[in-house]
N, C-alpha and C positions, 0 to 999 in steps of 0.2 A: 449617284442623284438619287434619289428616290421622291415619287410623287407627297405632296403637300397633305400634310395631314397620317399619312401610312406608316410606320415602324418599318424597320429593313426583313424583318423577318414576315411578318403581312403583303407585304411587296412580291415577294420572293414565293410567297405562296400565291397568289395572286396569278402569279406572269407563266412560271418555270412548269413545264408540261411531267406529267405525274413519273414517268420512268427517270426524269432527269432529278428530281422532291426525292424521288427513292434513293439515286446514288448520292446524293447530298449526305442522307440517311445515315451513309456506313454500310456494309458486312454485315457490323457486330446487329446491327438492328433487324438485318434480312434473317438471322439465326433465328426469331422468332416464327416467321414461316415454318418451321420445322414440325411435324408433329409426328407423335408417337402413335404408330399403326399396332405397335403387339413388345410383350414382354416374356420370353418365358425360362426355365431352368431348366438344363436337362442333366441331373446327378447320374455319375457313375462310379467304381470303385477304379477305372483309369482318370476320370478326367468328370471338372464339371463345368461344364457350360453356361452362362450367361446370354441371350442373346435380346438388345436393342432395336426393333425392327420400325425405320420411317420413312416419312417421303421422296425426303431427302437426307443428302449425307451426312453426317454428324462428325466434329471435331471434338478430341477427345485429349486429357491429358491422364497421365498414371501413374502417381506416389506409392511406393511398397514400401513397407518396413517389417524385418523379421523378427523383430522382438517387441507385444508381441504379432504374429505374424496379419499384417493386415494390408487391403488392399484399397485405395481412394482411387475414383475415376472421377475425374472433373470433364461435365459435358456440356459446352460450350452451346451458349444460344438456346435452352430451352426454358421454359417456365410451364410445363408439363408433369407438374413434379405426380398429380391423381394416380396419370399410367404407367409411373416408376414405381410408386408404393404398394402397386400391384405383386410387385419380384416379392414382398416381405410373405404377402398369404401362398405366393408360389413351393417356399422354401418348408425339406422335411428334415423334419430333425433326424432322420437316416440318413442325411447329407454326407458321406466322407470326408468332405473336404470343407464346404463350407459352414460354421457357425450360426451368423448372425450377416443382415444384410439391413442398411439404416440407406434412406434419402433424407437429403436435405438440400436447399436451396441458399448458393452462394452469392455474396455482395454481388461481387460481378456479372452477375444475371447468368451467372453459368449454375449446372445441379450437379453436385456430391452424391455419390453413389459409394459408401462405405461397405466394403466387404474382410468384417470376422472371417477368418481362417482358420479347422480346428486343428492343423499340419500347416509346414514347408511344401509351396510349391513352385510350380515354375510357370507366371503368369505369361499368357498370350496373349493382346490385344491388335484386331484386325478390323477391315471392314471388307465387307463383301458387297458388289455391286446386284442391281436387280436380276434374279433369275426364274425363271417359273411363276410359280406366284408368288413371290417374296419380292420386296422393296428394298430398299438400303438396309442393312444390316450391319451392326456397330455387335462385334465378339467378341468376347472376353471366356479365353479359356484358362481354367487353373486346371492344370497338370500335379498330381504328387509329386510330389521329389524326395525321394528318388523314383523313377517312373517306374510302376510294377510290373515285374519279370514274371511273362507268359511261362514260363518252364518251374519254378518255384509253383506259381497257381498251380501247377498240372502235378506237382508233389505231392500238395498241399491234400487237391483234392484225392489224389491217389491214395493218402492215410486213412481218408475219413471213410471212401469206401470200405477197405480193411478193417476199419472200426467198426461199422454198420453191422459188416457180416459176420465179425466177431460176438457182438451183443445180439444178436438175432440168434444166437446157438448153435452148438453142432449140429442140430438137425432141419438146420436152416432151407430151403427150398436155393438161397440165394448163394449155397456153400457148395463149389462148385468139388469134382470130385478130384480133384489134381490141382494142386493148390497150396503148393510150397512157404508159398509167402502166407497164408495162411496159419500153417504148419505152428512154423516158426513166432506168428505173435499169440497164439494159443499159449505156446509153453511160456512163453514170455507173461501172460496174462495169468496164469495157472499155478506160477509158483510163490510158494507162500515162503518159503525159507531158503531162502538165497543166502549160502558160507563167501564169506567175506573175499575166500578166491574167486567165485563169480563176480563179486563186484566190481574187483581189480580188474579182471579179466574184460567187463564191459567199461570199465572207464578208460580201457587200454583202446576197445574198438572206437568207443565215441572219437577218443583223440585222434586217432587212424581217419577219421569218415575224412576229414581236413582233405587232404591228400586228393582224395577222389570230385570227379563233377555234380553237380545233380541228377542228369539222368545215368553217371554211371550208381548211383548211389541206389537210383531203383531197383536198376537190373543186377547190382551185385548181389541181391540176397539170395537166389536160387545157388550162387557160388560158394557159400558158406558151408563147412564140416555143421555134424550135427552139434548143439552146446546145450549141455544135459540141465546144466542152469542159468536163471539169469533173474538179478532183481526184480523184482514190481515196481512201478511205477508209484508216486506216493500217492496218499488215498485222494478221491476225487479229481486225480490224475490222468491223462494220458500218455501214451509211449510217447509222443514229441513232448510232451511237459518235462520226461523224468530226464528229458537229456538221449536216449536212447528211440531213435527209430527204426522199425522194423525194415522199413525199406531206404535205410540209408546207410545199414551194416557191410562196413567192408570184408573180405574174408583175414578169418581172426586164425594168427598163428597158435597152433595148439602149442598150452604150458605143460601141459601132463600125459604122462607117460600113454601110448596109445590103449586104448581097450582092448579086455580080450574078442577074440571075434564071436559076435553074438551066435547064440543059439538057432538050430533052426526053428524050434518056435518065438523067435524075437529077431526073425528075419524080418524085412517089414513087406506087405503085401505087394503081387505085382501092378494089383489096380491102384497101390495108395503110395503116389512120390515120395520119397527123403529129401531133405533141404537142400542135396548138392545138387539138383535139377534146375536148371536154370530156366528163372522165371521173365521171359523174354518179353516186353512189356509194348501193346500195340498202340496206337497211337490214332486213331481219326480226329479231324477239326472238321467241326461243323461251319457253316459263315451263314448266319440269318441275315440276309439281304437288308441294304438302307439303314434304316432306326434314325431317333433323334431328329434333327429339322429336314431328314429326311426320308418324308414315307414311304417312298415306292410310287408305287403305281394305284389309284382307286377307284374302288368298283361303282358302279353306277349305283350302288345301295349306302356308301361312303366308308366298305371296307377297305381299308390300308393293308400296304402288301409288308410292311414290317412288322405290325401286327401279328398277322397271319404266319407268315412263314417263323416267325419265333415258336408259335405254339408248336408246329410240327417238329419243326428243329428240337424243342424241349421231349417232344413226346419218344424221337430218335435216340435222342440220348439216352433215356432209362433202359432201351430194348438195349442200345448198346452196351451199353454199362454191365448188363449178365450178359453180356458174350466173351467166349470163349475160341479163339483161332488156334487151331492143332496144340492145345491145353494151352494158350498163354491170352492169360485177359486182356482185355480191349480195356482201355481210357478213354473217353471223351474232351475235346479241350473246345472250347467253343469262344470265337471273334466276339459274341458276345452275349449275354444272357440276359441284357433290359433294354430298353429301351434309348440308348445312346447311338451318336453315331461313331462308326470307324472309319478312316478315309481306307481306299482301293490297298494300296500301298500296304500301309500298315497292318491289312487283315492277313497277305503272303508274309512281313513279316514274323508274326505272331506264330504263323506256321510255320513257318520255316524257324522260328526260336524252338519249339517244343516238337520241333525233328518226327513232324507224323507222317506217318506211313500210307496217309489219305486223306484228303481236302473234297467235301462236296459244300457245296454254294447254294443254297438253295433262295430261290425265288417264286414272281408268280408274272406271268405274261401280261400284258394289256397291248391291247392296239385302240385307231384311232373307230373302232365298229363294233359292235358288239357279237358278231358272226362267230367271225375266228372263237377255235375251242382245243381243248387237249394240251398233253405235256409235254417238253421237250428236256432233252440231254443235249449241254455241250460239252465240247473240250476245245483245245489251246486249237490255233491254225499258226503253223512256221510262217503261213503268206497268206492269202488270198481268203477269202469267206468262202466256205463251201456251199453258199445262198447266198441271195437280195438277203433273205429274211433271216438270216444267220447273220450278216453284216451288220441287219439296218439293231438287230439283238441288244448287239457287243457295241455297237456307240449309244444306245437307249442306257446301259449298262454302266457302260464306262461315264457318262454324264453326273453319276451319283457324286463325282465329290465338287462339282459345281453347286448342286440343289444340298447336296449335305453341310457343306461349308468348309475347306480347309486353309490352314495358312500358308498359303501361296510360298512365305520364305523360309518356314519351315519344311517346307514339303519336297522344293525341290532338292536338298540333301538324301533323301529317303529316294527319289523319284531316280538321282544319279547313280546313288549304290547297285539300285535293284537294273537301273540299264544296264550299270556294267557288268553284272553277272549273267546279262540275260544275250548282252553280245558276245560275251567269249564262253558259252557251253555249247552244247547239241541239244536240242532240246526233244530229240527224233524217241529215246529211248520213254521221255518223262509221258510226252503226245502218244505216240501205243499206248504205254499201261494204263494211260488215261481212257483210251477210243476203247477199252478191253474192261474199266471198271464203268463206262456211260454203258455199252452192252448190255451189260448185264443189271445194270440197273432197271433202263428202258425196258428188258423183257419183262421184268419179275413190276413194275409200271402196267405196262399192259395189259395186266392182272387185273385191277382193278379201275382201270377208267382207260377214255378213250388219247389214245395219241396222238398229236400234231403233224408229228415227224415219225415214221417207221423206223428213222437210224439217228445214229450219235452225229450232228450237224457241229461245224466247226469256224468259228471266228475267234480274232484279238481281243479277246476278253481280258482287261488288266486283272484281275481278283484270282488268274487260272495260272499267271508267271512267275509260280514256285517255281524255280529250274530242276528241283530234286525230287516233288511230290506228284503224285499221280492224280488229278484234279479234272474233277468236272464240276459245270453249274448245271441246276435241275431246274424248270421253271414247268410250278405243279401244278398250273390251271392259270385259264386267263380267267382275271378275275374283272377284267372287261365285259365278259359275259357274265347275265345275271343268272344263269344258271349254275351257273362253274363257280360265282362268286359267294352262292348258298352253298356250294358244297364247301369251300374253302374255310366256311365259319363252322361248319358239322365235325363236331367233334370228331362221330364216330366214322366219317370217311379222312379226316386228320391220324386216326389210329390204323384205316387199314394203309392211309401212304405210307407212313412211316415200317409196316411192318413191308409194304411192298419196298422200300428202300433200304430196309435191313435183310432184308432176305437177297436182295441185288449186290451188296457188298459181301456176305456171305457166299456168292454164287464166283465171286473176282479171287477173293483167296483160297476158295477150294481148285481152282484152275490158277491161279499165280500164288504160292504160299510165301510167308511175308520170307525173308532171309535175313539172317542173321545178321545185324547192324549195331556196331559200334557206334554209341553216340557221343562220341570226343566232341565236346563245346569247343 
């Protein structure tokens, strides 16, 4: 019964406490209290990430269609469409996965985010709890399907490097004195009148590539017998476009009588190898730390660790790509070459997929006071950390996945596989080689700046747990120190540091020559 003259709604409003009245409105009305605090897009060739940050956890439903590829994400209890609409302004035309973004208000008080895709993707949608500077995050990861293969990417990069050397001309300083792979490519490119039998022979060679693994195809070039004539590729094409990739030719059985012994004048110079010599590709994996949602440490001037370590890695890549170890070319693979997040186990997976000979992870130190300074090198520890500092540093770096944001449901599979490998192996040889590499690099780094520690420290860094690759983590400076933050932003210092790291790698290989390696996959 209600007092005279009052409706039921008026009476409830006047007597019910504020909390009870809120409960009476129901949870869907409470959802209107959620406020969007940030929206971000992180495009990359691996995947595109869309992040919606809010002051409360958001509920969502997803609908996916494959033809055309589209994803609709309905977010409940939002009426802040202007915040979401800023996503469309952030979308880049070069995004390899997302073609268009649209936002619309649904009749049921939910907001629909429609993602039009450029290709088929494997969408992953998950929530991240508040951590560091971030509040609640609703994350949409659009992984390319199929997932890009690091090994295939490495082969493409290798072929491109050879093409660049070829385009620079025979007298280019980039052209090494000993390059059987380059000899073979120049021979192919300069042939203008290949007879039909050479075409047939090349087709047979192309067909036989299918029995080789990709890395065997890269290393098989040095085992080829001399090939007098090869067909040219189509006008405007490349060796890869013609169906004959110089780095993917297996040994070709000769279909013609053996040529007569060459005259003394035609005997190859001792300083110029023939195509029979083996071109053992040495792979160095560079790992710029953090990226995307994870800025890493931030200096007092606002410098973000993820940006400076990527710049240093790119400078080091340029130098390593021109290097030859005992006559063998060096190819660099980068776990990330742009501003996007890569989970720690994925970094290890990528390096193992390309069967890297070395793994160098680049970072910048930070502390809660500006006094500490200097560079450090770390290797994996089989047990306890070598110092309190190393233990603290490993804990900080291993927390990167919490800030960067990983889909734990998917990550458990990767973690379990890696953990199985680690339990079933002896890490002694890897750690010993890592300490040798770290010592060589630390000695060279001390020539360009102050060292924080005079020896290689050890701790349980997750990113160094590749069981078969010598791996080190390099802290390039204390970004929390104002003076060292300035140095990290100085291109001249970045060049000096890249030179020092290069010398360290060369010193390591000089004392530990790379062994012949079968790259079976």
